[in-house]
Residue, then its C-alpha position, 0 to 999 in steps of 0.5 A: m169780607r165778614g166773618i167770625q173771627v177768634s182772636q183769644y179763646v171765649k167762654g161760650p157761643k155768645e161771645l163770638k162777634v162778626t166783624e170786617l176781615p180782609d178776604p182769605k187769600p187761597r194757597p196754589d191748591q185752594y179753591l176760593i168759596e163763596v159762603h151760601a150755608a154754614a152747618t154747625n158742629f159740637f167741636d165748633i164749640l169746643q174748638i172756640q173755648g181751645k177744647y178741641q184737638l186741633q186748635p188752629p194758631f190766633p187769629w184765626v175763622s171760627g166754623v167748618e162745613f160749609s157750602g156756596i159757590i166757587l169764585a176762584t179755582p187753585a192757582n197750580s191747577k190747569s184742570p180743575k175739576f170745580p170751575i168758577g160757578s160751581r155749586v160745592f159743600g165741604a169741609s174747611q176751617g173758616a166757614y162761619a165768614t161770607k168767604v172760604c179757602a179749601a182744596e180739591h178734596e175737601l169740596m163735593p158737588v151740590p147734589q141736583g136738587w139740593s139747596f145749599t142749605d141742605a148740602a152745607g150739612l152733608f160733608i161729615t154726617a153722611p160718611t160718617s154713617y155710611g163708612a161706619l153701617v156699609q164698609r165697617a159693619g157690613i149692613k144687609a138686607g133683613d138686619w135689625v139695627l139700633v141707632h142711638a141718639a137717632a135725631g142727631g146728624v149722624g143719627l138721622a144719616a144712620v136711620q136713612v143708611a140702614k132703611a136703604f139696605g133693607a134693615t129694620v131700624i130702632a131708634t132711641a132718643g131723649t125727648p118725644r119731639k126727637l122721637e118723631v123725627a127720626r120716625q119721620f126719617g123712616a125708623d120703624h121703632v122708636i124708644d126714649y132711652r131715659d126710661a131705663s129699661w130701653p135695652d129690654t124693650v130692644k131686645k122684645l122688639t126683634p124677632k123671638g128677642r135675640g137682640v139686634d144684629i148692629v149698634y150704632d152708637p155717636v154717645g158711649m152707650v155701648d155697655k147697656s147695647t151688650k145687654c141687647i144684641a144678638w150673637n155675632g153682633r156689631i157695636l159701632v163706636v162713633g162718638f162720645a156725646a155723653g161727655q165721657i169716654e166708657k169702660v165695658a165689661m168685656n166679659k159681655v164682648l166674648l160671651k156674645n162674639i160681639s165684635l166692637v168696630g171703631i169708625h174714625w171716618g176724619a181719618y181715612a184721608r190719611f189711612e185709606r183714601e180708596t175708601i173715600p170715593v167708594v163711599w160717596k159713590g154710594i152715598g150719591k146712589l142713595i140720593e139719586q134714589g130718594k132714599f137719602r135727604g138733607t137732615v135740617f133742623t126746621d124748627k127754627e130758622f137761622i139767617g145772617l153770621e149774626s145767628v151763629p152764636d145763636a145757633l150754636v147755643a142751641l145746639g150746645g143745649r141739646e134743643t136741637w135735632g138733624k143739622v143745624v145749619v145757618k144760611i148766610p145771604q150774601s149782599g144783595e141777597t134779603k134775608l128773608 
């Protein structure tokens, strides 16, 4: 196969190289998948630099999120969920390659009518946002929801989930293009958070200036968000894309009866496995109803493993929106 193998840590994505590698050997509980698209994540950049919490032993193939076709089923399974030829998406180390191995719980069927490109970026963003808003914050019709970094992968997923549940969505982003994208995906109001007065603007938009019921924060804007949240509001701590873990003035949490709620979707497999199928069933329902669509970045196309470094540079430079996905043509397929 061809893939991007990491034998030593690099300074950045531009140092990554595509090489010929032996085909991966699946464990007895793993499927072998032919990769047709791979999605990029910020943690991919951290991982190749040796800065992520999960660092495989050298050498390893980079990339985690993918979609493709089942080539072989697990040796230890008499009735595999996905027969050979099934279209799947999932997450497993080694996605920046033409073949990858993954266990059954790391795979889902590609939704009907979805392309490999759209499905490749679904495995992490959709359940994070659905799990946060529905399971953790108890979103309901009539709620006002503030989504930070609304044009990002989890942000656009959050906007769609919130709208599907009947909420009014206020979206923040940092460029006119990103604000436009957030609106295209359903946001009712958009605000540039480079304007320091954004908390006042948010508050004024809500009925009688009471503030929002739910804040979805993958950035690290909890403290400022306490200024525009309603009594009994919930602030979802989704991530720290700003690069630092913030400190919050806890007196505001007390005074407004605020709930600070974490969401660590990746840990559900360890602590609350029974919730995973519930969340995916909910997402599937929204997809069937046409209320949730793929969030692939379309301003520029990335085709072939050789374009992975450029895709990661674009992602790291914050010039993209949604999910940056690389199409991986298989032998016999054209790059066009």
